[in-house]
Chimera marker file (.cmm) of the C-alpha trace (Angstrom):
<marker_set name="trace">
<marker id="1" x="-4.098" y="132.759" z="389.506" r="1" g="1" b="0" radius="0.5"/>
<marker id="2" x="-3.493" y="136.492" z="389.617" r="1" g="1" b="0" radius="0.5"/>
<marker id="3" x="-4.160" y="138.652" z="386.617" r="1" g="1" b="0" radius="0.5"/>
<marker id="4" x="-1.521" y="141.288" z="385.668" r="1" g="1" b="0" radius="0.5"/>
<marker id="5" x="-3.885" y="144.223" z="386.423" r="1" g="1" b="0" radius="0.5"/>
<marker id="6" x="-4.350" y="142.968" z="390.051" r="1" g="1" b="0" radius="0.5"/>
<marker id="7" x="-0.680" y="143.628" z="390.625" r="1" g="1" b="0" radius="0.5"/>
<marker id="8" x="-1.159" y="147.408" z="389.899" r="1" g="1" b="0" radius="0.5"/>
<marker id="9" x="-2.249" y="149.329" z="392.977" r="1" g="1" b="0" radius="0.5"/>
<marker id="10" x="-5.515" y="151.212" z="392.437" r="1" g="1" b="0" radius="0.5"/>
<marker id="11" x="-4.121" y="154.496" z="393.666" r="1" g="1" b="0" radius="0.5"/>
<marker id="12" x="-1.127" y="154.701" z="391.115" r="1" g="1" b="0" radius="0.5"/>
<marker id="13" x="-2.177" y="156.949" z="388.276" r="1" g="1" b="0" radius="0.5"/>
<marker id="14" x="-1.444" y="156.006" z="384.687" r="1" g="1" b="0" radius="0.5"/>
<marker id="15" x="2.159" y="156.875" z="383.724" r="1" g="1" b="0" radius="0.5"/>
<marker id="16" x="3.372" y="156.549" z="387.364" r="1" g="1" b="0" radius="0.5"/>
<marker id="17" x="4.854" y="153.855" z="389.386" r="1" g="1" b="0" radius="0.5"/>
<marker id="18" x="5.214" y="153.079" z="393.104" r="1" g="1" b="0" radius="0.5"/>
<marker id="19" x="8.732" y="152.693" z="394.436" r="1" g="1" b="0" radius="0.5"/>
<marker id="20" x="9.683" y="151.600" z="397.896" r="1" g="1" b="0" radius="0.5"/>
<marker id="21" x="12.704" y="153.247" z="399.476" r="1" g="1" b="0" radius="0.5"/>
<marker id="22" x="15.068" y="152.249" z="402.320" r="1" g="1" b="0" radius="0.5"/>
<marker id="23" x="14.722" y="149.672" z="405.033" r="1" g="1" b="0" radius="0.5"/>
<marker id="24" x="11.392" y="151.040" z="406.003" r="1" g="1" b="0" radius="0.5"/>
<marker id="25" x="10.107" y="150.529" z="402.412" r="1" g="1" b="0" radius="0.5"/>
<marker id="26" x="8.582" y="154.058" z="402.410" r="1" g="1" b="0" radius="0.5"/>
<marker id="27" x="6.283" y="154.261" z="399.375" r="1" g="1" b="0" radius="0.5"/>
<marker id="28" x="6.606" y="156.971" z="396.700" r="1" g="1" b="0" radius="0.5"/>
<marker id="29" x="4.472" y="157.300" z="393.558" r="1" g="1" b="0" radius="0.5"/>
<marker id="30" x="6.596" y="158.875" z="390.791" r="1" g="1" b="0" radius="0.5"/>
<marker id="31" x="6.296" y="159.535" z="386.967" r="1" g="1" b="0" radius="0.5"/>
<marker id="32" x="7.760" y="156.856" z="384.965" r="1" g="1" b="0" radius="0.5"/>
<marker id="33" x="9.455" y="159.497" z="382.701" r="1" g="1" b="0" radius="0.5"/>
<marker id="34" x="11.770" y="160.270" z="385.637" r="1" g="1" b="0" radius="0.5"/>
<marker id="35" x="13.480" y="156.925" z="385.149" r="1" g="1" b="0" radius="0.5"/>
<marker id="36" x="15.145" y="158.465" z="382.057" r="1" g="1" b="0" radius="0.5"/>
<marker id="37" x="17.320" y="160.692" z="384.242" r="1" g="1" b="0" radius="0.5"/>
<marker id="38" x="20.715" y="159.739" z="385.066" r="1" g="1" b="0" radius="0.5"/>
<marker id="39" x="20.179" y="159.948" z="388.794" r="1" g="1" b="0" radius="0.5"/>
<marker id="40" x="17.308" y="157.468" z="388.617" r="1" g="1" b="0" radius="0.5"/>
<marker id="41" x="19.360" y="155.340" z="386.275" r="1" g="1" b="0" radius="0.5"/>
<marker id="42" x="22.082" y="155.085" z="389.051" r="1" g="1" b="0" radius="0.5"/>
<marker id="43" x="19.429" y="154.223" z="391.687" r="1" g="1" b="0" radius="0.5"/>
<marker id="44" x="18.028" y="151.423" z="389.556" r="1" g="1" b="0" radius="0.5"/>
<marker id="45" x="21.566" y="150.083" z="388.991" r="1" g="1" b="0" radius="0.5"/>
<marker id="46" x="22.101" y="150.045" z="392.743" r="1" g="1" b="0" radius="0.5"/>
<marker id="47" x="18.658" y="148.241" z="393.097" r="1" g="1" b="0" radius="0.5"/>
<marker id="48" x="19.714" y="145.617" z="390.526" r="1" g="1" b="0" radius="0.5"/>
<marker id="49" x="23.104" y="145.091" z="392.492" r="1" g="1" b="0" radius="0.5"/>
<marker id="50" x="21.356" y="144.875" z="395.837" r="1" g="1" b="0" radius="0.5"/>
<marker id="51" x="18.298" y="142.809" z="395.126" r="1" g="1" b="0" radius="0.5"/>
<marker id="52" x="18.798" y="141.483" z="391.553" r="1" g="1" b="0" radius="0.5"/>
<marker id="53" x="15.181" y="142.702" z="391.137" r="1" g="1" b="0" radius="0.5"/>
<marker id="54" x="14.064" y="139.841" z="393.352" r="1" g="1" b="0" radius="0.5"/>
<marker id="55" x="11.767" y="141.843" z="395.547" r="1" g="1" b="0" radius="0.5"/>
<marker id="56" x="8.599" y="140.524" z="394.138" r="1" g="1" b="0" radius="0.5"/>
<marker id="57" x="6.152" y="142.916" z="392.447" r="1" g="1" b="0" radius="0.5"/>
<marker id="58" x="7.654" y="145.894" z="394.453" r="1" g="1" b="0" radius="0.5"/>
<marker id="59" x="10.380" y="148.137" z="393.050" r="1" g="1" b="0" radius="0.5"/>
<marker id="60" x="12.719" y="148.701" z="396.013" r="1" g="1" b="0" radius="0.5"/>
<marker id="61" x="15.426" y="151.377" z="396.018" r="1" g="1" b="0" radius="0.5"/>
<marker id="62" x="18.166" y="150.446" z="398.462" r="1" g="1" b="0" radius="0.5"/>
<marker id="63" x="19.176" y="154.058" z="399.467" r="1" g="1" b="0" radius="0.5"/>
<marker id="64" x="17.637" y="155.778" z="402.614" r="1" g="1" b="0" radius="0.5"/>
<marker id="65" x="15.061" y="158.438" z="402.243" r="1" g="1" b="0" radius="0.5"/>
<marker id="66" x="17.529" y="161.212" z="403.110" r="1" g="1" b="0" radius="0.5"/>
<marker id="67" x="19.456" y="160.303" z="399.834" r="1" g="1" b="0" radius="0.5"/>
<marker id="68" x="16.340" y="159.603" z="397.780" r="1" g="1" b="0" radius="0.5"/>
<marker id="69" x="14.363" y="162.827" z="398.434" r="1" g="1" b="0" radius="0.5"/>
<marker id="70" x="17.093" y="165.362" z="397.359" r="1" g="1" b="0" radius="0.5"/>
<marker id="71" x="17.498" y="163.297" z="394.177" r="1" g="1" b="0" radius="0.5"/>
<marker id="72" x="13.721" y="163.322" z="393.561" r="1" g="1" b="0" radius="0.5"/>
<marker id="73" x="13.687" y="167.047" z="394.032" r="1" g="1" b="0" radius="0.5"/>
<marker id="74" x="16.504" y="167.632" z="391.617" r="1" g="1" b="0" radius="0.5"/>
<marker id="75" x="14.911" y="165.424" z="388.987" r="1" g="1" b="0" radius="0.5"/>
<marker id="76" x="11.567" y="167.036" z="389.281" r="1" g="1" b="0" radius="0.5"/>
<marker id="77" x="12.959" y="170.568" z="389.294" r="1" g="1" b="0" radius="0.5"/>
<marker id="78" x="11.740" y="173.030" z="386.713" r="1" g="1" b="0" radius="0.5"/>
<marker id="79" x="15.303" y="173.271" z="385.284" r="1" g="1" b="0" radius="0.5"/>
<marker id="80" x="15.274" y="169.486" z="384.501" r="1" g="1" b="0" radius="0.5"/>
<marker id="81" x="11.699" y="169.651" z="383.157" r="1" g="1" b="0" radius="0.5"/>
<marker id="82" x="12.717" y="172.373" z="380.657" r="1" g="1" b="0" radius="0.5"/>
<marker id="83" x="15.871" y="170.562" z="379.695" r="1" g="1" b="0" radius="0.5"/>
<marker id="84" x="14.007" y="167.302" z="379.027" r="1" g="1" b="0" radius="0.5"/>
<marker id="85" x="11.630" y="169.079" z="376.687" r="1" g="1" b="0" radius="0.5"/>
<marker id="86" x="14.554" y="169.698" z="374.371" r="1" g="1" b="0" radius="0.5"/>
<marker id="87" x="14.843" y="166.064" z="373.335" r="1" g="1" b="0" radius="0.5"/>
<link id1="1" id2="2" r="1" g="1" b="0" radius="0.2"/>
<link id1="2" id2="3" r="1" g="1" b="0" radius="0.2"/>
<link id1="3" id2="4" r="1" g="1" b="0" radius="0.2"/>
<link id1="4" id2="5" r="1" g="1" b="0" radius="0.2"/>
<link id1="5" id2="6" r="1" g="1" b="0" radius="0.2"/>
<link id1="6" id2="7" r="1" g="1" b="0" radius="0.2"/>
<link id1="7" id2="8" r="1" g="1" b="0" radius="0.2"/>
<link id1="8" id2="9" r="1" g="1" b="0" radius="0.2"/>
<link id1="9" id2="10" r="1" g="1" b="0" radius="0.2"/>
<link id1="10" id2="11" r="1" g="1" b="0" radius="0.2"/>
<link id1="11" id2="12" r="1" g="1" b="0" radius="0.2"/>
<link id1="12" id2="13" r="1" g="1" b="0" radius="0.2"/>
<link id1="13" id2="14" r="1" g="1" b="0" radius="0.2"/>
<link id1="14" id2="15" r="1" g="1" b="0" radius="0.2"/>
<link id1="15" id2="16" r="1" g="1" b="0" radius="0.2"/>
<link id1="16" id2="17" r="1" g="1" b="0" radius="0.2"/>
<link id1="17" id2="18" r="1" g="1" b="0" radius="0.2"/>
<link id1="18" id2="19" r="1" g="1" b="0" radius="0.2"/>
<link id1="19" id2="20" r="1" g="1" b="0" radius="0.2"/>
<link id1="20" id2="21" r="1" g="1" b="0" radius="0.2"/>
<link id1="21" id2="22" r="1" g="1" b="0" radius="0.2"/>
<link id1="22" id2="23" r="1" g="1" b="0" radius="0.2"/>
<link id1="23" id2="24" r="1" g="1" b="0" radius="0.2"/>
<link id1="24" id2="25" r="1" g="1" b="0" radius="0.2"/>
<link id1="25" id2="26" r="1" g="1" b="0" radius="0.2"/>
<link id1="26" id2="27" r="1" g="1" b="0" radius="0.2"/>
<link id1="27" id2="28" r="1" g="1" b="0" radius="0.2"/>
<link id1="28" id2="29" r="1" g="1" b="0" radius="0.2"/>
<link id1="29" id2="30" r="1" g="1" b="0" radius="0.2"/>
<link id1="30" id2="31" r="1" g="1" b="0" radius="0.2"/>
<link id1="31" id2="32" r="1" g="1" b="0" radius="0.2"/>
<link id1="32" id2="33" r="1" g="1" b="0" radius="0.2"/>
<link id1="33" id2="34" r="1" g="1" b="0" radius="0.2"/>
<link id1="34" id2="35" r="1" g="1" b="0" radius="0.2"/>
<link id1="35" id2="36" r="1" g="1" b="0" radius="0.2"/>
<link id1="36" id2="37" r="1" g="1" b="0" radius="0.2"/>
<link id1="37" id2="38" r="1" g="1" b="0" radius="0.2"/>
<link id1="38" id2="39" r="1" g="1" b="0" radius="0.2"/>
<link id1="39" id2="40" r="1" g="1" b="0" radius="0.2"/>
<link id1="40" id2="41" r="1" g="1" b="0" radius="0.2"/>
<link id1="41" id2="42" r="1" g="1" b="0" radius="0.2"/>
<link id1="42" id2="43" r="1" g="1" b="0" radius="0.2"/>
<link id1="43" id2="44" r="1" g="1" b="0" radius="0.2"/>
<link id1="44" id2="45" r="1" g="1" b="0" radius="0.2"/>
<link id1="45" id2="46" r="1" g="1" b="0" radius="0.2"/>
<link id1="46" id2="47" r="1" g="1" b="0" radius="0.2"/>
<link id1="47" id2="48" r="1" g="1" b="0" radius="0.2"/>
<link id1="48" id2="49" r="1" g="1" b="0" radius="0.2"/>
<link id1="49" id2="50" r="1" g="1" b="0" radius="0.2"/>
<link id1="50" id2="51" r="1" g="1" b="0" radius="0.2"/>
<link id1="51" id2="52" r="1" g="1" b="0" radius="0.2"/>
<link id1="52" id2="53" r="1" g="1" b="0" radius="0.2"/>
<link id1="53" id2="54" r="1" g="1" b="0" radius="0.2"/>
<link id1="54" id2="55" r="1" g="1" b="0" radius="0.2"/>
<link id1="55" id2="56" r="1" g="1" b="0" radius="0.2"/>
<link id1="56" id2="57" r="1" g="1" b="0" radius="0.2"/>
<link id1="57" id2="58" r="1" g="1" b="0" radius="0.2"/>
<link id1="58" id2="59" r="1" g="1" b="0" radius="0.2"/>
<link id1="59" id2="60" r="1" g="1" b="0" radius="0.2"/>
<link id1="60" id2="61" r="1" g="1" b="0" radius="0.2"/>
<link id1="61" id2="62" r="1" g="1" b="0" radius="0.2"/>
<link id1="62" id2="63" r="1" g="1" b="0" radius="0.2"/>
<link id1="63" id2="64" r="1" g="1" b="0" radius="0.2"/>
<link id1="64" id2="65" r="1" g="1" b="0" radius="0.2"/>
<link id1="65" id2="66" r="1" g="1" b="0" radius="0.2"/>
<link id1="66" id2="67" r="1" g="1" b="0" radius="0.2"/>
<link id1="67" id2="68" r="1" g="1" b="0" radius="0.2"/>
<link id1="68" id2="69" r="1" g="1" b="0" radius="0.2"/>
<link id1="69" id2="70" r="1" g="1" b="0" radius="0.2"/>
<link id1="70" id2="71" r="1" g="1" b="0" radius="0.2"/>
<link id1="71" id2="72" r="1" g="1" b="0" radius="0.2"/>
<link id1="72" id2="73" r="1" g="1" b="0" radius="0.2"/>
<link id1="73" id2="74" r="1" g="1" b="0" radius="0.2"/>
<link id1="74" id2="75" r="1" g="1" b="0" radius="0.2"/>
<link id1="75" id2="76" r="1" g="1" b="0" radius="0.2"/>
<link id1="76" id2="77" r="1" g="1" b="0" radius="0.2"/>
<link id1="77" id2="78" r="1" g="1" b="0" radius="0.2"/>
<link id1="78" id2="79" r="1" g="1" b="0" radius="0.2"/>
<link id1="79" id2="80" r="1" g="1" b="0" radius="0.2"/>
<link id1="80" id2="81" r="1" g="1" b="0" radius="0.2"/>
<link id1="81" id2="82" r="1" g="1" b="0" radius="0.2"/>
<link id1="82" id2="83" r="1" g="1" b="0" radius="0.2"/>
<link id1="83" id2="84" r="1" g="1" b="0" radius="0.2"/>
<link id1="84" id2="85" r="1" g="1" b="0" radius="0.2"/>
<link id1="85" id2="86" r="1" g="1" b="0" radius="0.2"/>
<link id1="86" id2="87" r="1" g="1" b="0" radius="0.2"/>
</marker_set>
């Protein structure tokens, strides 16, 4: 029987989560706070529609890397970081 802490990869820092993107399941480690951004909310909605979150312990995002990376860059931009501090 697995313990919950065995499901968390050892190289993922506290406050972060590993997500797997595209058909190749390329792995990205991102801050959990980014999931509050509307772009990530939309990606999670797509993941729910595509997989019904039935991908086991992995969080898989169904878009390809060329779509994911610009969204990641936008969400992590200094402009967004400044804006998020206002709330």
